[in-house]
N, C-alpha and C positions, 0 to 999 in steps of 0.2 A: 671164178675165184675172186675173193674179196681183195680190194686194194688196201683198205684199212687193216692194219695188223700184219702186213706183209713182213714187217720186222717189229718185234716187241722187245723193248728194253725194260727190264724189271729192276726197280730200285727199292731197297729196304726203307729208305727215308730220304726225303728231299724237302726243301722249303716249299716249292710249288712245281708241279709238272709243267705248267705253262712257262714258268720262268726258265726252267731247265731247257725246254725246247727252244725258247727264244734265244737263250745264250748259245745254244748249239748252232742255231741258224746263222749267228754272226760269225761263226768260224768256218763253216762249210755248208754245202747244200745237203740237206737231209732227204733221204728217199721219201717220195710222196706216200702217205699212208702209214709211215712209221709211228708206232705207239710207244709212249713212255708212261708206264704205270708204276705206282708206288704203294707200299703197304701203309705208309703214313706221310702226310703232308704237315709240315710245321707252320706253314704260312699260306695255306690255300685260301683263295678269295673268290667271291662271286662277282657277277657282272656289275653290281652296285657298289663294289668295294668292301662289302661285309665279309667277315671271317667265315670260312667254311669249316664247320666242325665235323671231324671224321675220326672215329676211333680206329686205332691200329688194327689192321688185318680184318676189319669188319665190313668195309664198304668198297665201292669202286671209285678210285680217283685216278684219272688218266688224261693224257692229252695226245693229239695226233696232228700231223701236218698235212695240209692240202696246198696245191698250187692251182687255184681256180682261175686260170687265165681266160677261160671261156666266159667269165662273168664280168659284166660291166661294173665299174666302180659304183655308179649310182644305183645299182641293183643289189648291193651287198646284203641288204636285209633278207634277201631270199636265202642266203646261206644260213642266217639265223633261223628262218622258218623251217628249212628242211632238217637241220640238226635238232631243233625243238620237236619236230614231228617224229623223227626217228626215236628220240628218247621217250616221247609220249607213247609211241607204239609198243615199246618193250614194257613200260610200266602198266599200260592199259591191258596188255595181254596177261599180265601176272595178277592184277588185283581188281579188274573191272567188275568181277562178280561180287566184290565186297564193298567197293566205294567208287564213285565217279572220278575219272582222271581228266584233268584239263591242263592247258598251257596258260600260265599266268604271264601276261605280257611283261617283258618281251620274250623271256625264255626260261622261266622257272616251270617245273612240272609239279602240279599239285594233285594230291590224292585227297578228295574232299576239300577241306580248307587248310590243308597242311602241306608243307613243302617236302617233297621226296627227292627231288633232283634239281640241279642247276647247271648252267652252261656259261663259260667265259670264252668269247671269241676275240682274238687279237690279230689284226690284219697288218701286213706290211704292204705298202703301196709304192710303186715306182712309176713316175709319170702318170699316165692314165690307165695303168694296169696293176692288177694285184701282183705283188711279188710272192706273197705266201699268206696262208692263214693257219694259225695255231688254234685248235679247238680243244678246250678244256671241259671235261665232264666230271661231275660229282653225282653219284647215285647212292643213296642210303639203302643198304641191303640188309645187313644183319645186326646193326646197332640197335639196342633197345632202350638206351637211356642217353639223353642229351643234356649237357651241362652248360652250354654256352649261352650267348645273349639272344640267339634266334628264338622267336616266340612260338613258332609253330612247326618244328621239324617232325618228320615221321619217316619210317623205313618200311621196306617190304616185310621184315619180320614182325614189326608191330601190327601191321595190317593182317598178315596171313597166319601169324603164330608159329612159323617154322623158319629155320635157317635155310639159306640158299647157297649153292656152290658158286663161288665168285668166278671161277673160270668159265662155268656154263653161262652165267649171266653176262660176262664180258663177250663171249662168242655170239650170243643172241643179240646183244646190243649192237655189236659191229654189223651183223646182218641187217638189222633194222636201219641203221645209219646209211649203209651202202644202198639199200633200196630207195631211200628218200633222196640221196644224192644223185642217183640215177635219174629220178624225176627231173631234177634241176638240169643235169647235163643234156637231157632230151628236150629241154625247153618247155616243159609242161607247167608254165607259171600259173595259168588260170586254175588248174586243179590244185596246185600248191596253195594258192590264195584261199580257195574254198575250204580245203582241208584244215588250214590254220584257223580260219574263222569258225568252222564247225566245232572246234574243241577249245576255243578261247574262253578262259575263265571269266565269268560274269558278262559275257557278250550279250548285248541287248537287254540288260537287266538294270533297273535303277539300283544304285549302290552308293556307299559312302566312300569318299576319297579326300585326301588333302592335296589341294592344288596350290602350289607356291605357298605352302604352310597354312592355307585357309580351307576350312571344311566345306565341301560341296556335296550335293546329291547329283549324280549324273549317270548317263547310260553310255556304255562302250558301243560305238557304232561301226568301228573299223580301225584299220591301221593304214597310214599313208605309205606311198611307195618308198619313202625314206625311213620307214619304221617308226614314225611317231604315232602314239596312241591317239585316236580320235574319239572325243567325248562330246555328247550332247547334254547340255544343261537344260532341262525341260523349261520351255517358255522363255529362254534367254538366248543362248548361242551355242555354236559348235566350236570347240577348242582342239588344238593339236598339241600334244605334250611330249617333251623329252623325258628321259628316265629320271633326271634330277628334279623335275618339276612336279611329279605326281607320285603319290603314295596311296596304296590301297589300305582301307581300314577293314581289318579282318577280325 
């Protein structure tokens, strides 16, 4: 039986499912695995702070709570990896025959060169232990037109040409996330590391980036234990980048 979705709270509209969950956690302990899902977010945001555009009743926008006390604070990027891999798994299952699916560091899901899903993880820490994690998921499902500032969004419908049942997609997504979280609980970190690198967008390819607002040509060679992107600038050096320091040129 899945832990995620043991309780599902459905909202017609909310500013942000993550914010709703975070506010709830300040008032009482929420059952682990509780999902808050909404038809429409008025202020949904991605991990980089950008606005997440999602048409009403057309996509999946939800958050859930975990209490990952088994995970050391300095290993928190593993939570990012398994959530990304779970979301990768569902998208890949649905569109792999039409376009390649990859994880764009740190946790966007790309179909070809277009963003189809994103993740926002917010952790609460007490002392040397996780107090909670709130995992926000945005998956573009049936939206076929995007009006916002994002330059490269795509959806399952745009790729496949057909509408999908949101309830069915939610159930499958939860199953995939559960499976990947089980890997982490079982301590299978080497396989998680390899799985993540195997599907990392532009891994080991020379590509264009902006590093501290300066254009560079570099190759992604890995991710540090703390989640920093590792880039090799041919003939020069290896650098490790935080999210605010590096931008992909697509």
